[in-house]
C-alpha positions in Angstrom: 23.4 2.0 -54.8 26.7 3.6 -53.8 28.5 2.8 -50.5 27.9 6.5 -49.5 24.1 6.1 -49.7 24.2 2.6 -48.3 26.1 3.7 -45.2 24.2 6.9 -44.5 20.7 6.1 -45.6 19.2 3.5 -43.3 15.7 2.6 -44.6 15.0 4.4 -47.9 14.9 7.7 -46.0 16.5 10.0 -48.6 13.7 10.4 -51.1 13.0 13.9 -52.2 9.3 13.9 -51.3 10.0 13.0 -47.7 11.8 16.2 -46.5 9.8 18.6 -44.4 9.9 22.2 -45.3 11.1 24.2 -42.3 9.5 27.3 -40.9 12.8 29.2 -41.3 15.3 28.8 -44.1 18.2 28.7 -41.7 17.0 25.6 -40.0 16.7 22.9 -42.7 14.9 19.8 -41.6 16.6 16.5 -42.4 14.8 13.6 -44.2 12.8 11.3 -42.0 15.0 8.5 -40.8 18.2 10.4 -41.5 21.1 9.1 -39.4 24.6 10.5 -39.9 27.1 10.2 -37.1 30.4 11.7 -38.3 33.5 10.0 -36.9 37.1 11.3 -37.2 39.2 9.4 -39.7 41.3 6.9 -37.7 45.0 7.0 -38.4 46.6 3.8 -36.8 50.0 4.4 -35.2 51.4 1.5 -37.0 51.0 3.3 -40.3 53.7 5.8 -39.2 52.0 8.7 -41.1 53.6 12.0 -40.4 51.5 14.0 -42.9 48.9 13.4 -45.5 47.2 15.8 -47.9 44.2 14.6 -49.9 42.7 16.5 -52.8 39.8 15.7 -55.0 40.8 15.8 -58.7 37.6 16.3 -60.7 35.9 18.3 -63.4 35.2 21.8 -62.4 32.7 24.4 -63.5 34.1 24.6 -67.0 34.5 20.7 -67.2 38.3 20.9 -67.0 40.1 18.8 -64.4 41.0 20.7 -61.3 42.4 20.0 -57.8 40.2 20.8 -54.7 41.7 20.6 -51.2 39.7 18.1 -49.2 41.3 16.6 -46.0 44.7 16.8 -44.3 46.4 15.2 -41.3 47.5 16.7 -39.1 45.6 20.0 -39.5 47.9 22.6 -40.9 48.1 25.1 -43.7 47.4 23.8 -47.2 50.2 24.3 -49.7 49.5 26.8 -52.5 47.5 25.1 -55.3 50.1 25.9 -58.0 52.6 23.9 -56.0 50.2 21.0 -55.6 49.4 21.0 -59.3 53.1 20.8 -60.2 53.5 17.8 -57.9 50.4 16.2 -59.3 52.0 16.1 -62.8 54.3 13.4 -61.4 51.3 11.1 -61.3 50.3 11.7 -64.9 52.0 10.2 -67.9 50.6 11.4 -71.3 47.4 12.3 -69.5 47.1 8.7 -68.3 46.8 8.2 -64.5 49.5 6.2 -62.7 47.7 4.7 -59.7 50.9 3.2 -58.3 52.5 5.3 -55.5 55.5 7.3 -56.6 58.4 8.0 -54.2 59.7 11.6 -54.5 61.8 11.9 -51.4 62.6 10.5 -48.0 59.3 8.8 -46.9 57.2 11.0 -49.2 54.9 9.4 -51.8 52.3 10.6 -54.3 49.4 8.7 -55.7 46.2 9.1 -57.6 43.3 6.7 -56.9 40.0 6.7 -58.6 36.9 7.1 -56.5 34.5 4.1 -56.1 31.9 5.8 -58.4 34.6 6.5 -61.0 33.7 10.3 -61.3 36.9 11.7 -59.7 40.3 10.9 -58.4 41.8 11.3 -54.9 45.3 12.8 -55.1 47.4 11.7 -52.1 50.6 13.5 -50.9 51.7 11.5 -47.9 54.9 11.4 -45.8 55.8 8.4 -43.6 58.1 8.3 -40.7 60.0 5.3 -42.1 60.4 3.6 -45.4 57.3 1.7 -46.2 56.7 -1.4 -48.3 54.3 -1.3 -51.2 51.9 -3.5 -49.2 51.7 -0.9 -46.4 51.2 1.9 -48.8 48.4 0.0 -50.5 46.7 -0.6 -47.1 46.9 3.1 -46.3 45.6 4.3 -49.7 42.9 1.7 -49.9 41.6 2.5 -46.4 41.6 6.3 -47.0 40.0 5.9 -50.5 37.1 4.0 -48.9 36.8 5.9 -45.7 37.1 9.6 -46.7 34.1 9.8 -49.0 31.8 8.5 -46.2 33.3 10.4 -43.2 34.6 13.7 -44.6 32.2 16.2 -46.2 33.3 17.9 -49.4 32.8 21.6 -50.0 33.3 22.5 -53.7 33.4 26.1 -55.0 29.7 27.0 -55.3 28.3 30.5 -55.8 25.8 32.1 -53.4 22.8 31.8 -55.9 23.6 28.1 -56.3 23.6 27.6 -52.6 20.1 29.1 -52.5 19.1 26.5 -55.1 20.6 23.7 -53.1 18.8 24.8 -49.9 15.5 24.6 -51.8 16.6 21.2 -53.3 17.3 19.9 -49.8 13.8 20.9 -48.8 12.4 18.5 -51.3 11.3 20.9 -54.0 11.2 19.7 -57.6 13.0 21.6 -60.4 9.7 23.1 -61.4 9.0 24.4 -57.9 12.6 25.7 -57.5 12.3 27.5 -60.8 9.1 29.2 -59.6 10.7 30.4 -56.4 13.8 31.7 -58.2 11.8 33.1 -61.2 13.7 31.1 -63.8 13.2 28.1 -66.1 13.2 24.4 -64.9 15.7 23.6 -67.6 18.2 26.0 -66.1 17.6 24.4 -62.7 18.2 21.0 -64.1 21.4 22.1 -65.8 22.7 23.7 -62.5 21.9 20.6 -60.5 23.7 18.4 -63.0 26.8 20.6 -62.8 26.7 20.8 -59.0 26.2 17.0 -58.8 29.4 16.7 -60.9 31.2 19.2 -58.6 30.3 17.1 -55.5 31.5 14.0 -57.4 28.1 12.4 -57.0 26.5 9.9 -59.4 22.9 11.2 -59.3 20.5 13.4 -57.3 20.0 10.8 -54.5 23.8 10.7 -53.9 24.0 14.5 -54.2 21.4 14.8 -51.5 23.4 12.6 -49.2 26.5 14.7 -49.8 24.6 17.9 -49.1 23.2 16.7 -45.8 26.6 15.4 -44.9 28.1 18.8 -45.5 25.2 20.6 -43.8 25.8 18.6 -40.6 29.5 19.5 -40.7 29.2 23.2 -41.6 25.7 24.7 -41.8 27.2 28.3 -42.3 28.7 27.3 -45.6 25.3 27.0 -47.2 24.7 30.8 -46.5 28.2 32.2 -47.3 28.6 34.5 -50.2 32.0 33.3 -51.5 33.4 30.0 -52.8 35.0 28.8 -49.7 
């Protein structure tokens, strides 16, 4: 069982058959026993962090690796993705990942760290107020790598029809039942769920369900939006 499920699921609550089907689609009912209390990510003053940008680096819709903006401190505009991609190349050597921090300027460091489930990487672009030792950088990177997947919901690029599928999935419907509602084949539903599971960086359907409810508590409107964002 992953740390994500272990921390958010108290007593075997997140099983597909235990989700009530709501009277209205715009008010999804959480699984029995669901407890999720989002907390802001703590940034200790002793870290001396001036800025940090965190991206998920995972396989996208076409199974190629892509960057997805995830979390930033303090809140500000994200750099353009082409700029982030060019900086990311500093962390790759012959397509191999260098997980040691790379200094690229005064107090600025880049680093790729693999997620606990091994399905994606976290790309860090952080700036410190003062020069930091490797030990301090490791503390910061290890803490954020462990904390962010639990406390910060991720919203990958999902099409509106896929969001409809996810809402039905969150209501506890099986692939066969979802296929009947959407007038399609169960095999297509299974294929879509596998791809969406990969986009969320989840190991299986149970962990995907946790990610979905985490995202739903953060931004319910996202599940009904027409675009990718």
